[in-house]
N, C-alpha and C positions, 0 to 999 in steps of 0.2 A: 288477535294474530297469534301465530305459533312460532316458537323457536325451532328451527329445523334441526334435523339430526346432525348435520355438519356445521351448524351454528353460523351460517353465513348469509342469512336472509332477514335479519332483524332490522326494523326501522319503525319510526313512529314516535309519538309524543309520550304515551303511557305504555310502558313495556313490561312484560312479565319475563324475567330472565332467571335461569337456573345456574347456580354454581355447583359443580359436582365433578367427580373424577371419572364418571362413566360417559363414554362418548355418545351414547344413544338416548340419553335421558333429556326430556324437553318439558317446557311449560305450555299451558293451554289457556286460551281465552275464548269464551263463548258469549257472543253478542245476544242480548235479550231485547234489542230494538225490533220494531216491527209491529206485528198484530197483537193487540191486547183487547180487553173489554173494559167498558166504563159503565158504572152504575151510580145512582145517587143513594142517599141515605136510606130511603124507604123502599128502594127497588122499583119505583114507578118508572124510572128511566134506566134502560139497559141497552147499550149500543156497542158495536165494534169501535175500536180506537186504534190510533197509531202512536207509537213512541219513537222519537221525541214528539211531544205535542202538548196540548192543554185542553181543558174541558170545553172552553168556548169553541175552539177550532173543531173539535170532535162533534159537538152538537150541530154545528153548521154543516160540516162535511156529510153527516148522516141525515141531513134534511130535517132535523128536529127543531132548529131555529133558522131564521133568515140570516142574512149578512148582519152581523152585530153593528156594523158601521152604517146601516141603512136608516135614514131619518132619525127617529127618536129611540132607536133600539138600545142605546147605551143605558137609558132609564128603564125601558121595558124589560130588559134582561137582567136587572139587578138581582133577581131571585137566584140566579146561578151562583153568585158569590156568597150567598147566605146559606146555601146547602152544603152538606158534606158529601164527598165523592170518593169512589173506590176505583182504582186501576187494578186489573187482574190479568195475569197471563199464566199459561201452563207450558212447561218445557221439560225436556228430558236431558240428562247429562250422561256422557260416556263413562264407562268404568275407569278409563284412563284418567279422566278429569277428577273423578271422585277419589281416586287413589292418591292424589297429591296430599302432601302433608298440610297444606293450607289452601283454603278456597275462600276468596273474598267476593262478596256481592257489592259492586261498585256503582254508584250513581254520580254522574258528573254534574247533575243539576236537578234539584227537587224544589218545586215551587208550591208550598213552602212548609206548612205545618203538617207533618205526616208521620204515621207509624208504619213500619215495615214488617210484614208477616210472611213467613215462608213455611209452607206445610202446616199452617195453623199456629206456628210458634213465633212470637215477637222477637225480632232480631235487632231492632234499632228504631230510633226516632230522628226526625229532622226538624230544624227550626230556622234554617237560613237558606235562602234562594241562591246565595253566592258561594256556597261551600261545595266541596267534593266530599262525598260520604262513602266509606268502605266498611262493611260489616262481615265478620268471620262467620261462615255458614257451613263449613265442611261437615259438621256433625248433624246438620239439619237436612241436608240433601238425602235423597233416597233413590232407589231404583224406580224406573217407570216415571210416571208423571209427577212433577213437582209444581206446586201451586204458589205463585208469588202474588201477594196483594199489598198494594200501597194505599192506605186509607188517609184521605186528606180532610182536615178540618177547615171550615169556613175561615178564610183569612180576616174577613171583616169582624166576625164574632170573636175570633181569637184576639185580634188587636184591641177590641173593646174590653174583653176580659182582662187583658194585661194592663190596660189603663185603670180599670177598677181596682186591680190588685196593688197598683202603685198609689197608695192612699196618703203617703206622707206629704206630698206636694204635687201641684199641677206640672205637667210637662207639655207646654204648648207647642203648636196650636192644637186645639181639640179637633176641629173640623175645617175643611176647605171652605172658601166662600161659596155661598149658595149658587152663584152663577156657574160654578163648575159641575154641579149635579154629582158631587163626589161622596166618598165614604170617609169616616172619621178614624183618627188615632193611627194613621199609617206609620208614625214614628215609633210605634211599639212593636213593629214586626220587620224583620230583615228580609224585605223583598223590594222590588222596584217601587220607589216612593211615588212615582207618577202613575202607578197602576190604580191608585185610589182616586185619580183625577189630577189635572194640572190646568194652567191657564191656556194651554194650547192642545190639551188632549182629553180623552174621555176617561171615565171610570170603568175599568174592566179588571177587577182584582182576580187575577188568573190563578188557577191551580193546575198542576200537572207535572209530568216528567219532561222538563224542557230541554234536557240534554240526554246523552246516551246512558244506557244501562247494560251491564255485562257481568259475567263471572270471570275472575282471574284466579288461576290455580298454579301453584308452584311447590317445589319440594324444599329448596334450601334458602333462596332469597329472590326478591323481586326488586327491580329498579322502577321506582314509582315516578321519578321525575328527574330530568336532566336539564340543567340550565348552564348557559355560557355567557359570560359578560366580559368583553375586552376592556382592559384598563391600561392607561398610559402613564408611565412614570416620566415626569419632566426631568428629574435629576439624572436618570440614566438614559433618557431618550429611547426608551424601549417599551414595546407593547407586551402585555401578558394577557392570556385568556384565563379568566377565573372560572373554573368548571366545578359545578356541584352535582354530586350524585346522591339522590335521596333513595335510600334502600330500606326494605323491610326484610330482615333476615331471621330465619328460624334457628340458626346456630351461628357461632362465630366462624367466619370464613376468611381465609388468607389467600393472597394471590398478587397479581400485578395488574396495573392499569396503564394503558398506553394512550397518550393524547397526541394527535397529529393534525397539522394543517399543511398538507402536502404542497400546495401551491406556494406556500411561504417557506418551504424547506425547514419546517419546524416540527420537532417530535421530542417527547420526553416519556420516560417510563417511571412509574412510581410503585413502590411496595404499598400494599394496602391490607387493612384488616377491617372487616365489617363485623361489628358486635351484634349480638342478638337483639332483635327489636327494630324499631324505626329509628334510623340514624341518618345523618348527613355527613358526607365526606367531601372535602374541598381540595382541589388541586390547581396549581398555576402552571400553565404552559407558557414559557417565555419564548416570544417570537424571535426568530433569527434576525439579528440587527443588520445583516447584509441583504435581507430581502426588503423590497419596497412594498409597503403596505398601502393599498388603495383605500381611501376613506369613503365612508358613507356621508352623503351630503343631502340636505333638504332640497326639495323640488325647486328648480331655478338656480341652484348654486353648484350643481355638479351631479355626478352619477351616484348610483346606489349599488356599488359592487359588493358581492358577498363571497365568502370563502366557505369551503366545507371543512368542518371539524370532525375528525373521525375519533371514536372512542372504542377502545378494545379492552376486553378483560380476559385474563389468562390464569389458568390454574393447572399445575401438573402437566404442562404441555398442550392442554386443550384450549381452544378459543371458546370462551363462554359468553363473551359480549362483543358485538360488532355492530355499531350503529353510527350514524352521522347526523349532523345538524348544521344549519346555516349559521355563520358568524359574520357580523358586520362590525367594522371598526369605526368608531367616532367618539369624540369627547363632548361633554356638555357642561356648561357653567351657567348659573344664574348670577349675574353680576349686580350686586347692590353695594355701590361705592359712593363716596362723597362726590357731588357734582359742582363744578366751578360755577359760581354765581347763583347757587341755590342752597337753601337750608336743609334740603332733603337728601335722598339717596337715589341713585340710578336703579333701573329695573329692566334688565334686558338679558337675552340669551346669547352665549357664545358657543358656536358649534365648531369643533376643530380649531379653536382659537379665533374664529371669525365672528364678528358681531352680526347677528341675523335679525332683520325685521320680520316678525311673525305676521303673516297675512292669511286670514282664513275665517273660520266660523266655529260655531258650537254644534256638537252632534248630540241628538236625542235618540231614543229608541226608534228604529225604523218601522216598527209595528207594535201594536198592543200585544200581539200574540207572537212570541219570539220564534215559534216554529215556522212562521211565514217569512222570516228574514232569510232568504235563500242566498247562495253565493252570487247569483246574478244581481240581486238587489244590492248587495254590498259593493260589488264591482262597479255597478252603474253609478251609485252615489259617490264613491271615492274617485272614480275616473272623472266624474263631473266636477269634483272639487279641484282636481289637477288641471282640468281644461279651463277652469276659471283662474288659473295662476295662483292657486292657494298653496301654501306650504305647511299649514298647521290646522289642526282641529282640536277642540277641547271636548273631551268626552265628559259630558255634564253629570254631576253627582246625584241626580234624581232618577236615573235610569238603571242601566245594567252595565257591569263589566262586559265588554263585548266579546264575541266568540273569537277563537284563535285566528280565524281567517281574516277578520277585520285588521288585526295588528300585523299579520303577515303581508297583507296588501299595502298597508301603510308603509311597512319596511321597503317594499319593492317600488312604491311610487314616490318615496321621499316626503311623505306627509308626517310632520312632527305631531306628536300627540301629547296634549296636556291632559293627564289622567286624574280625574277626581275620584275619591272614594265615595261610596254611595250614601251620602248624607246631604240633605238639602232642605233649606228654608224651615228649619224646625229646631227645637231643643230635643234632646234624646235622654232616655233613662240611663243610669249608670250603676244599676244593681249588678251584682257579680254574674248572674246568669246572662244578662245582656252583654256585659263586657267580655265574657268568655266566648260567646258566639261571634262577637265582632273580632276578637283577637284571632280566632281560627279563620275567619273570613279574610282578614287582611293578610295573614301569613300565607294562605293559599294563593291569593291573587297576586301578591308580590312575587312569590316563587314562580308562579305560572307565567307572569308577563315580563319579568325583568330582563329576559334575553333579547327583547325587541328594541332595536336602536331607535325606532320611531318614537317611543315613549321618552320624553325629555324631562318630565317633571311629574311628581306625585303631589296631589293637593288633597288635604284632609276633608274638605266639605265645600258645599256651595252656599255662600251667603250667610252662614250661621254666625260668624263673627259680627257681620253687619247687623244681623237681626238682634243680637244681644246688645251691641253697642248703642244702637239707635232705638232699642226697645219696641220692636215690631209688635210684641205680644203683651204690652202694657203690664209688665212685671213691676210690682211695687218696689220702690227703692230699697226698702229694708230686706227684701228677699233676693236681690240681685247677687249677693255673694254666693248663695247656694248654686245658682246657675253658672256663675263664673267658675266655681270649683268643679262642677260637673263637666263644663266645657274643656277645661285643662286636663281633667282626668281622662276623658274619652280621646281627644284628638292629640294631646301632647304626650301624656304619660303612657298611653296604650298604643295608639295608631302610629304616631311619630316614632316612638321607641322601637316598634317592630320594624318599620320601614328602614330606619337608619341602621339597624343591626343586620338586616337582610340585604340591603342594597346601598352600597357606597358610591355607585356610579352616576347617580343623578340627584338633583336637589329635591327637597320636600318643603311645601308650603302648608301651613296649618289650615288656611281658608282661602277663598276667593269671593269677593275682593278682600284685600288685606294690605296693610302697610309693611308687610314683610318683616325685616329686622326691627323696624320701629314698633310694630305690633308686639313682637316678642319682648321688647324693652318695657312695654306697657302692660305686661302680664298676659300677652297673647290675645287680648281684646283691646284694640286701640280706641281712644275716645272718638276718633273719626276715621274709620277704615276706608273712607272715600277720599282721603287727603291726597291731592294730586301730586304732592311732593314725594310720595312713596308708592311702591307696590303697583298693584293693578286696580282698575276701576270698572264698575258696572254703572252704566248711565242710561237712563230712560227719561224722556219727557215727551208728552203727546199734545200739549196745548201751546207750547212755544213754536215759533216758526222754525221748521226743521232745516231750512236752508241758511239760517243765520249762524255763521260759524262762531259768533261771540257767545252762543249759548252752550257750546261744547266744552267739556273739561280738558284743559291742556295737561293731560295725564302722562305718566311714564309708560303706561301700558293699558290699552282698552281691551278688556277680555269679554265684555258684553255690552252691546248697544243695539238698537234696532227699532223697527216700526212694522206694524202689521200690514197685511194685504189679504185679499181673498184669492183663492185659487181660481183657475179658469173654469169655464162652464163645463168643458169636457171632463174635468176631474170631479165636479160636483154632481153631474147628471146621473151617474150610476147609483148614487145613494140618496136620491131625492125624486120628487114627482113634480108635475107642472105647477101645482098650487104653491110649491115652495120657492118658485123662481121669482122672488121679489125681495128686495133688500130689507123690507120691513115685515117679512113673513115670520110666523112662529118658528119655522125651521131655522131661519137665519139668526134669530135671537137665541135659539137653543144651542146652535152650533158655536156661538161666540162665548168662550169661557173667560174672557178678560172683561172685567167690569167696564161698561160704556165703550167697549172696543169699536163697535160698528160706528157709533157716533164720532169717536175720536178720529177714525179714518177719514170720514167725510169732512170733518172740521179742518183737519190738516190739509186735505186735498183742496178745500175751498179757499185756502190762503193764496194759492197760486193758479188754480185751474177752475174753469167753469164746470159745475157739476152737470152730468148728462141730463138732457131735457127731452129725449125722444118721446113721441106720443105713443109709440108701440111699447107696451109694457115689457115684452121680452127683450127688445132692443135696449131699452133703458136699463134693464137689469144687467145685461152683458156689458154694456158701456160702463156701468158702475163698477163691475169687477175689474174692467180694464183701468179705470181711473185710479182705483186703489193700488194697482200694481205700478202705475206710473209714479204715483206719490211715493210709494215705498222705495222704489228704485232711486228716485231723485234724493230722497232723505238720506238713505244709507250711503249713497255716493258722496253727498256733501260731507257727511261726518267722516267717512273713511279717508277722503282726500285731505281733510283737515289733519287727521292723525298722521298721515303719511308725510305731509309737508312740515309737520312739527318735529320730525326726528332729529334735526340738526339745530334746533333753536331752543334756547332757554330764555323765556320772557317772564319777568317778575318771579323768577325762581322756578317756573313751571315749564314743562316741555320735555324735550329729549324722548319723545314717544317712540317706542320700539315694538309695538304690537297692535294689531287691529283685528280682533276676532268678533265679527258681528253675530248677533243672535237672530236666527239660527239657520243651520244648513238645510235640514230635512224636516219632513212632517211625519207624524204618527198615524194621521187619518186625514180625511177630506174636510178641511175646516179652515177658517181664518187663522192666521198665525204670523209669526215673524220670519218664516222660512223663505229661502230663495229657491228651493226645489219643492214642488208639490208632491203630495203622496202619489206614488206611482212613477216618479222620476222626471216629470215634465219640468222644464226650467221656467221659472217666473222671469219677468223682465229684470228683476234685481240680479239674477245669476248671470244674465247676459252682460249687465253693467259691470259685474265683478270681473269679468274677463278683462275689461279695460282698466278699472280703478285699482286692480291688483297687478297690472303690467309691471314688468321689471323696470321699465323706463316710462315715466308718466309726467305729462304737463298738467299742472293744477292752477286754477285761477280763483281769486277772491278779490273783493273790494273792501277798502278801508277808508272811510271819509272821502269818497269820490275818487280815490286812487285805485287803479287796476294793477294787481300784481299777478304775475305768472311765475310759478316755481317749476323748476325741473327736479323731479324726484327720481333717484337712481338706486336700484338694488344691485347694480352690477358690481363686479369685482375690479373693474378698470375705470380709469377716468375717460371722460369724453368732452370734446369741445363742441358745445351746442349753442344754437340760437333758437329763439321762439319766433314762429311765423303766425301772425294774427290776421285773419281775414274777417272783414266786416260785411255782413249780409243784410239786405233788406228783406223783411218778412214776405214781401210780395214779389220777389224776384229770385231766380236761381243762380244768377251770376254775382260774384262778390262785388261790392261797391268799391272797396279798396283793400289793400294788404299792407301790413307793416311788419318789419323784421327787426329783431333786436341785434345788438352786437353779439358776437360769439363770446361765450364764457366757459372756462374750464370747470366742469362739474365732476368733483371727485366721486369715485365709486362708493356706494353706501352713504349717500348724503342727499340733502335737499337744499336748494338755494334759489333765491329770486333771480330770474333771468330776464324778466320784462317788467317795466314799471312806467306807467303813464296815467295821467289823469284822464278820466273817461270823457269829459266834455270836450277837451281839445282833440282827443282821438276821433270822436264823432264829427266834430267841427271840420276836421281836416278831410273828412270823407264826403263833404258836400251835403247831401239831402238827408242825412241820418239823424235820428233822435233815439233816446232810450226806448221809446214805445215802438218805433218803426224798424229798429235794427237789432241784430244779435251778433255774437262773435263765435267764430270757430278758430281753433288754434292747435298747433302741433310743434314738435321739436324737430330740428334738422341738424345734421352735421355735414361734412363734405361729401358724404355718400348719398345724402337724401334724407327723407323722413325717417325718424326713429320713434317708435312707439305709436300709440293710438292718437287719433284726432279727438280733441275734447271740445266742449262748447261752453259758452257763458251767456246766460240770458241777462239782458240789461234791465228788464222789468219782468214782472210776473207774466207768464204766458197768457193768462186770462185778460191782461191789459194790452196785449200785443196788437198793434195796428197794421193791417195788411195781411194777417194770417188768413189763408184761404183753404178751402177744401181742395186737396191735391188731385183727386180723381185718379188714384193710383191703379194701374192695370198690371197684370202679371202674366208671364209666360213661363211655363214649367217645361224643362227639358231633361232628358236622361242621356248620359253618355257613359255607357257601360254601367259601372256601379255608382257613378256620380250623378246626383240629382241637383239641378240648379234652378233657381227662380230669378228671372230678370224682371225688375220693376221699372215702370215708367211713371213719372210724376210730372204734373203740370205746375207745381208750386213747391216752395219750401214746406217740408212735412216733418214736424217733430214727433218723436215716439212712434215710429212706424212699427206696427206689431203684426207679425205673421203667425197665424194659428192654423194648424191642420188637424184640429179635433183630437181624436184618440189614436192617431197614427203616432207611434212612439218614435222619438228621435229629437234632434235639435238642429237649429240653423247655425250657420257660421257666425251670423250676427243677427240681432233682433232688438226691437225697441229703440232703433237708432234715429238720429236726425238726418233726414235725407235732404242734401243740399245740391244735388245734381239731378238732371232729368232722368238718368238711367243708373241703376244700381243692380248688381248681381250678387246673390248670396247662394250658398250651397246648403243642402239638407242632408244630414247624416242620419239615415234611418236605422232604427234598432231592430227592425224586422223587415223581411222582404216587402217592397212596395213598388209602385210604378209611377211614372209621370202623370198618367191619367188619374190614378187614385189620389195622388197628392194635389193635383190641380182641382179636382172636384171638392176636396175637403178644405182647400185653402180659403181663408178669409183674411182681409187686410184692414187694419184700423189705424188711423192716425189721430192726433189730438183734435184737429178741426172736425173730424168726422163725428165726434160725440157731442159737439156743441149744437 
């Protein structure tokens, strides 16, 4: 962008600004995005390329390779990451730009190990995917054509070389499990750790210019970064906006800075002096106490209002800086305090003084190739999270710090972000070169992101405290002190030190899971980081009955838990062929990167469901995909409901649960995983279930020694007088056998309490012909105005043992009324897990995977592209549980 002569058109995140006394002098920026060329080390491959982009995307776009996600191509295309590659472009620069006193060549993202050459002269090197790089190139530019070349080294070979150079001691793990078909020593290179493979994703060690490239030219100074963080003083009951200007000055410059939030009638003017070189200047704008500040709230708890902060710079009567940025006002606290009746500490978040139960999931990279993550992809995934009543996402530490738009959308949608730093499931080197690049990475990312209210916590790593404490890597006891020292050096002395200096507005955790303050007391690596009396917990089990609430940890905060399922056939079909469409095919084994994952899914499903037995192979295949989704949805539902009803209880010192973030929201490719949204955006059954189990008001059932309990769970800010209405249904009939209603009970806002309690046998006995095998329960909450929240269900036996369950012979009628598409279903019997699928027509239903207890039900379809009732009707398939038996 350019600073206009009259200095009134500057905006944006990275700005080139000139301080000077002449009214017609300006700075310039020249984008170098767009057309480049790509070649490999020996020149046998030479193709046009686009920047931003990566080698794999370019090779596919130019037809040199197939879709890397197709069948076994993740292994077939390993050679790409073992070669060295060159990106080259030719450009010209204006005399005006070349005449500036300083010209910078800026890279917002280089993946990863590269040397930069301009007109044959080396101008810099890169070794970190997560940094911004700027190189001074004024004296290297010339008239006419300028040739810029970025030479990339193989990240796989580089990582291996770094490992060999680290000869003093091993830094585990060396390689991923064989089932992942991955590459080794990813912990020795600062790039997305999952790019070398993970248990849900492929190995595609990318190379390329994954963010923008440009020239920035200026004469006196440049504003590199503007951040604004509102802070609240309890003692003075006043807000202030802490503003930081990061400036690169060629000479000492004096003037004034004005800060203003016009809507809050708040403005201040400051004298300033920018010294030569890269400096940071901080200013505090105190908000007018007579102005009412509207607060930013998480989704479901209020609105997300923003204000415009204007920043002006003046020198000798001239306006030399005029920009604006959004500011949101909110406070965040991580509360770790003694708990009555417990030996441990609480672990929950307060936003604007209000205790908030975090409901959501974990975010992984949306694609192996980041240039494919478009604004539409981000909006769709984040909107899907909001529509499932989520208020939080954890950006997991093995991927990438997401692009600016991700965080801006989270700001606007009220999605709280738990932000990991990019270290996961490994030990890391701590030599000075490695620490220095990490320090620069952390500093850049904190300064870039701290203005976003959506980010409520920084976390140093994913599972590395647990890995060290429980000895994942079989480190001999005598060697453990070395790794403990390295751990503290990296995450505490360096990362935490930088974060706490740069950002006092939000908490920092060293790891996840962790015991928080207790881990700190134990030297930052607790003896048992999974202790339910403290901190957050990651919990996975695949062999125990997932519907048995007794197996779940009564934790303070569940930040990871989940079960796998396969995506739908329409998602798998584009990356497979007919011979792959069998659960035991080589393709299905290859695509599963979690050891024994396919068998674990069927084993878990078989505990409660009959496995598909269709004689037609393709039908049996698609039925099996369906049953894995049913199993996953039921498993995560049971666990999430346990966490939500545990928010107000302390039993045997455990409980007070204030967060449920299941693993995981999204997928990186078409494969089995723990996700609730398939690659491409299609909702699995789990995501439809999440709409209900994350509702602000929710009835939850469980049994304990023959006693049925129903809890009312409320995330509301106000109290409600509620009763539970329980209907008993026979599997063989659509009309309820009987209905029972509890007495009304006052349920305080932000609590969970038992509202219905009765032994099951007398309940069924009072309904006449019912038994555990022949009947099931449906229940909901009511107040004086009617039903509040969703209807829930309770199976009295495993569905595979249900007596009277029949094929419902569901028929459907699709209608269009202007832009609204509806599907009216008719059923002849009770139908559990009714699943509507419209193939590759993108969109979602208003409800899906539901228990159909009436003869007729109507749902709507929200299409993500133009479609028609005829197209929808032709594509529609309907499956219920009895249909797969």
